[in-house]
N, C-alpha and C positions, 0 to 999 in steps of 0.2 A: 798529242793525242796519247792516252794512256796504253800501258802495256795491255794486251789480251786479258791477263789474268789478275790484274791491279784491283779489281774490285771483288774478286771472289772472297766469299765469306767460308768461315768454318765452325763447327760447334755450337753453341746456344746462340750465338750472335746472328749465325745464319738462320737458325730458328724463328727468331725472333723477327728479323727483317722478313721472311716469307709469310709468318703469320700477318703480320703488317699490311703487307701487299695483298694477301688473301682479303683481308677485313675491308679494306678500300674497295677492292673490285667488287664484292658482294655488296657492299652499301651502295655502289654506282647503279649495280644490274638489279638488285631486288628493288630500287626503289622505282626503276621503270614499269614494273607491273603490279607492285603492291598496292596502289593508288586506283587501279582497275576496279577492284570489287568495291571501294568506297566511295565512288562517284555518287549514288544513290543518296547515301547519307549527306555527302557536302551539299548536293542538291538542294535537299530538305533544309539543312541547316541554315545555308546561306541565301535560300528561297531566291534561286535562280533557275533558269530553264536547263535542259540538257545539252543543247549546243553550247551555251557559255561554260557548264562545267566541264565540258570534254577540253576545254582549251588548258585545264590543269595537266592533262598529258600531253598535249601538243606543245606546250610552252616549254615544258622539259627535254622532250623531244630536238627541238630546234635548238635550244642551246646547247644541247649534247652534240647534235650533229655537226655544227658551226665550227665547235673548238677543237675536235678530234685531229682533222687535219694540220693544225697549227701546234700540235704539242710538242714535235720533235724542235720547231724553230723556238717556241716559248720556253724549251728548257735549256736550249743554248744561251738564251737572252738573260736569263734570271739564275741558272743553274739549277740543275735537275730536282736535287734536293730541295731547295727552297721553294720552286714551283709546285712540286709534288706536295708541300706541307701546306702551302699557300690555299691549293685548291681544295685539300681537306677542311682547312677553317672554313673556307668559303660554303662548301657543301654543309657543314655542319652548321654554321651560323644561319644559313639560309633555311635549314630545315625548321630551325627554331622559329624563324621568322613566319613560315609557311603553316605550321602548327598554331600561330598566333594571330593569323589573318583574321580580320573581320569582315572583307568583303572579297567578291571573286576576283576582280581585277589586282585586288593586291596579292592576293594569292597566287595570282598567275603572273605577277610579274616577279615574284621570288622564287616561282617553280622555273622560270627562265633562268634566273641568276644560279640557282641549284644545279641546274642542267649544266651551266657553264664550268661550275667548279667539278660536278661529276664528269664532264668529259675525259678530264686528263688523270682521272684515277684507273680508268680500265686500261689504257695503252700503255703509261708509266709503270701501273703495277706490272706488267708482263715484263717490261724491261729490267725492272730493279730484281725481279726473281731469276729471269735470266741470267743476268750478269753474276748473282750473288752464287752460282754455281758452275764448277769448273767444266769444260766442254764437253767431257765424256758424260756427263749426268744432267745437260741440258733439257734430254728427250724427259727426262723424269722432271725437271722442273717446269716445262710445258704443260705437263700432265697436272702438276699441282695447282697450277695457274687455271687450266682447263676446267677444272672441279668447279669452280666458282664461278666461271662464265656460263657453263652449262647449267648447273644447279641453280645458279641465281634467279632466272626468270621463272622458275618452276616453284622456287620459293615463296615468291611475293603473293601470288594469289590466296594459299592457304592461310600465311601469317597475315596478311590483309583482313582475309574473312572473319579469320579468330578475332582480330583487333576490334573490328567493327561490330562483330556479334556480341562480345563480352565488354567492349569499352566504348570510348568514341574517336571518331576518326582524326583527330590532332595527333592521337598517339604514334599514329604510323609514321609523323614526322619526328615526334619527340624521341623514339627508339634510337635516330640515328645519332642524337649527341652524345652521349656516353662513350658510343664507339668511336665517333669523329674525334672527340677528344684525346681518348686512348690512342688511336692513330697516329694524330699530329704531333705527339709527346714523341712516341715509340719513332717516328720518322725524324724529327729533328735530333733525337739522341744517337740512333744506330745508323739511319740510311747516309752512305757518302755519295757524292756528287764525283763522276770523272770529270778530268779537266777538259774544259774548252777551249778554242781558239777565242779571239777577240770578238765581245759580242758587237752586233751591229750598233752604230751611232744612230742617233734620233733621225738623220736625214737619209741612212741607209735602210730603215723600216719600211715596207712596202705597205704603206696604209691604204693605198689604194686596192692592194690586191687583198688585204683584210676585209675592206668596203665590199669589194665584188664577190668575195667568196661567202661572205656573210647574207649577202642578198641572192645569191645563186642557191646556196644549200637550203637556208630558211625559206625562201619561197617555195622549194621543192619540196620541202617537209610540209609545209602548210597544205600545199596542195595534195600531198598524199595522204594527210591526217583527215582533210576536210571535203575531200572531193565529191565522196559518196552523199556526206549529209546535204550539200550544196548543189544536186544534181550535175556535178562536173562543170564540163565547158557551156553548160547554160548559164552559169553564173559569171556575172562579168569580173568578180574578185577572183575568182579561180582562173580564168582566162588571161586576165593581166598578169597575176602571180607566175602563171607558167610561162609567157613570154618574157617576163622578167629573170625568171629561173634560167632559160635557154641562152638569153643574150649576157646575162651574169655569168654562165660558165664559159662562154664562147670569149669571153674578154678577159676572165680570169684566166683561164688557160694560154692566151694569148701572152698576157701579162708576165705570167710565170716562165716562159719559155723566153723572154726578152729582158726581163729586169736582172740587175747586176747582182740582186740578195734576195732570190725569190722566198716565201713562207714557206711552199710547198713545192719539193723537188720534183717536178713531174717527170724529168729525164730516166727516173730511177724504173718508171715503166717501160723502160727499153728490154727490161728484163723479162725472159719468156715465163720463166716459172712464176715470177710475180704478176704478171699480168693473168695467167691460168688462174693462181692463187685468189686474186682479188676476185674474179668472177666465182670462183667456187665459195669464197666468204660470203658474196652476196645471196648465192643459192643457199649455202648452209643459213645464214640469216633468216633467209625466208622461209625456210622449212620449220626453224628452231622457234622462232615468234609466230609464225603462221600458225602451227599445231599448238602452240601454248596458247595460243589466242581462241582457236576454234572449239577445242575439247571442252573448256568451261563455258563458252557460248552455247553450245549444243547440250550439254548436259543440264544446265540452268534454264534455258528458253524452251527446250524441249521435253527434257524429263523432270524438269520441276526441282532440282538439287539446290540445296543453299550455296551461297558463296562459299562458305567454310568445306562441304563436302565437295565441292567441283576442285577447290583447291587441294585438297586432300588427295585427290583421286592421282594427282601428278607425282606426287611423292617417292612411290617407289620406285619409278621410271628414274627420277633425279638421283635415287641413292646408287642405282644400277649405275648409270653413267660416272658417278663418283667411285664406284668400286672397280670400273672399265679402266679408268683413267692411270694408274699406274701401272696395270697390265701393259696397255699401249707404249706408255711412257718405256717400259723394259724392251718391249718389242722393238721399238724405234732405236734403242740405244745398241741392240745385238745386231741392228743393218736393215732390219725389215724396211723393204722399198715403201717410199711414202705413197706414191700413186696407186699401188695396190690395196694399199690398207682405205685410201680413200674411195675406190672403188668398191671395195666390200662395203665399206660404212653406207655407201648410197644403194647398193644393192638392198641392205638390212633396212633401210629407211624405206624402200618401195615396200617390202615386205609388210613393215608397219601400216602404211597408207593402205594398202590393198586390203590387209585384214581389217581395219577400220571400215572400209568401204563395204566389206560383207556383212559385218555384225550389227550395222546401224539401222534401227527399227524404232518407232514410236515408243518402244517399251523396254529398251536393252538395260539389261540389269548391270549393278556395279561389277561384279563378277567377270562379266563379258571384257570388261575394259584391262583386266590387271595384265595378262601375258601379253596382248597386244603392245601395252603401253612398256614393258619391261622390253621389248624387242626395239621400241623406239629409243628407250636409254642406251642399248647396247650399239644401235646405229650411230647416235650423236659421239657415244665414246670412240667410236672409228673414224669419226669424221673431224674433230675439233684439232688437235693436235699434229695428226697427218698434213692436214690443209695449212695450217700454222707453218710448220716445219718445211713444206713445200714449197709455200711462198717464200721463205726467205732463205731457203737452201743454197742458193747461188749470189746473196748479197754479202757485201762485206762492210765493213766500217758504219757510216752515219747513213749509208744504203737500208741497213737493217732496221733502225728507227722509222724512218721515213716509209719502208716498206709496211711495219707495222702500224702505222698510222693509217695507211691506204686499205690494210685487211680489215681494221676497226671500224672505219668510218663505212666500208661496202660492208660489213654484217650488220651494221645498224640500220642502213639505207634498204638492205636487203629484208630486214624485220618491217620496216616502214613499207615498201613496196607490197610486200605478201601480205600485211593485213589490208591495206588497201586495196589491191587486187582481189582479194578472198572476198570483202565485204561487197565488192561492185559484182563480181562474179555470181556470188549468193542471190543478189537482190536479183539479176535479171534470171537465174536459173529457177529461183521460186515461181517467179510469173510463168514462166515456160512450162514448168511441171504443173502448176494448178491449172493452167489452160488445156493442157492435156488430160488430167483426171477430170475435171470439169466435162469436156468434151464427151468423156465416156460414162458419164453419170444421166444415163438416160430416167426423164422421171416416169416413162411407161415400163421399165424394165421391173418384175416383179420383185426382185430383191432389194431394190432401192425403195419401193411402194411398202415393201412389208417393214423396212428399216424405218422408214417417215412414220407409219402407223404406229409401230411398238413403242418409238420414242413419244409420240402425239398422248399415247394412252399412259403412259406413265407420268407424264405432266399431268393429265387430266385427273388421275388418282391422287395427285398432290393439291387438286381444288383449283387448277388454272382452267380458265373457257376453253372450248374447242380449237377456236380461233388462236388464242394466246397459245397454246399445247402446240398447233401446229406450226407458229411462227417458232417458237424455242426449238421445237424439232429440226427445223431448216436451219437455225443456227448454230445447233451442235452437229449436224451434217457439215455445214460449211467449213467449222471449226477444224474437223477431222480431215477435211482436203487440204486445209491449210496446213495442217501440222503434217501430213503425210509428203506434202510438195515440199516443205523445210527439209525434213529427212533427207527427200532425195536429192536435194542441193549441197547437203551437207555430204553424200555419198560422192556427187561429182567432185567436190571439193577435195577431198581425200585422193581421189583417182587422180585429179589433175596435178596433185603434187606430188605422187608415185612417179607418176610419167616424166614430170620434169626431171627428178632426180635420175631415173633410169635413163634418159636421153644423155645424160651427163657421163655415164660409166666410160663408154668407147674413146670420148674427149679425155678423160683424166688417164687412161691407160697409155695414152699416145705420150705422155709428157715425161721427160727426162730428168729423174730425180738424181740427188747426190748423197753419200753418207753423210749423216748428221757428225761424224768426228771430223769431217774436214770444214766446218763450218763456223766462222767465228762470229759470235753473236755478243763480243763483248762491248763494242761500241755501239750498241742499239739506243736510239733516241739522241745520239749526239749532234 
């Protein structure tokens, strides 16, 4: 085992390593969301259905989530620097192959492999940055890393929107190539690996555990991504994969607790702070990815904005978070209790969601979003680093890397659960609100009659027949009802998110925190 300070870097070397790790974290996270706005163009270019093109997102997420829990074990097997560099190369090569794909399933296959490469980048970047800083500056190290993690999902939509509007969709993959090449070279030259013990022999590798994890997490991710589209358990595929996921997790847990050399050390979850931290990471992922999903969707589908306009709306919030991170890092270094900062972040995030609940209308203007999203940025700033430090605060040695992998996986799964649950909840709420609005629209009501007559006359003035004009008047009235029902469902989602965060505040406050200065993070990912 290496000494605690053996990987600490100083001066220009530490700056280069930090920039390299942040570049890799950004590559992975931006690629999670940058594709979203390009799906319509891909659909037209490749001549496929919406269901088929959605696999471009699903495949990446499945590859990503499968590999994250195994990063600690893979780093021990191959050496962390080698594994990290290989992951960057896989990600970069697959980026080129994605942009060069000529068919949908070719693109989906390369996106899966890109996700496998990208899964290592996030957790390993965090460890490399952490170990490059002395113990007393590790709160600041987490702040630097956190800027990439929080800002990344927000940068994806505006960057993707700009590329799609001005160039062509393959460029969203090609822009990864120069960054990936530079990051791989810098990793091989500057990043050092800790000294590990003996790596597992082939007979000691838990191949069954790897297969069970792939089946369990891959099936779960598919169910979350496709459940709403396939009408959940009315689909035999969704039902089958749910059962596979359940039994996959059951036998995977049993295997890891009994095998002599597990790929995921589940016993680390005996630590109370880590258990709470994984739950909070899940909820943070739910809020982070859920709100990043819902706001562009609302502005584009209800307010009629372009992809680029919707993406740019999120930039001030991302910059606010980036501005907050160093300040949060300084507060942690001075001994601010993690749990109080997390609780404050939860309350601020609730304020953001309640604000969103209050301002949503079918005609909300751009200026109405500005301060609301600034509040979101502040809330996310208070959540990310304190949750990470709280999770790892009472772990030592190899446990820290294993804990970081758990929190990383739970953050990603929280995002997947969030988007799936929000999509399903909205679909049901739209129908509920629509039925309620229609029930209040009495055709004998003078206001309704005057509205229909006014619309009919406007269409007749444009040359349409009375019957045709009446039909169009009813169509516009129906569209107005549907739009209002959609807005009400968005309001419900915001309130739901806020209440979920608010409920967590008392749970967070009962957690016992420890000062960061007592935490050894030097052996993370070992």
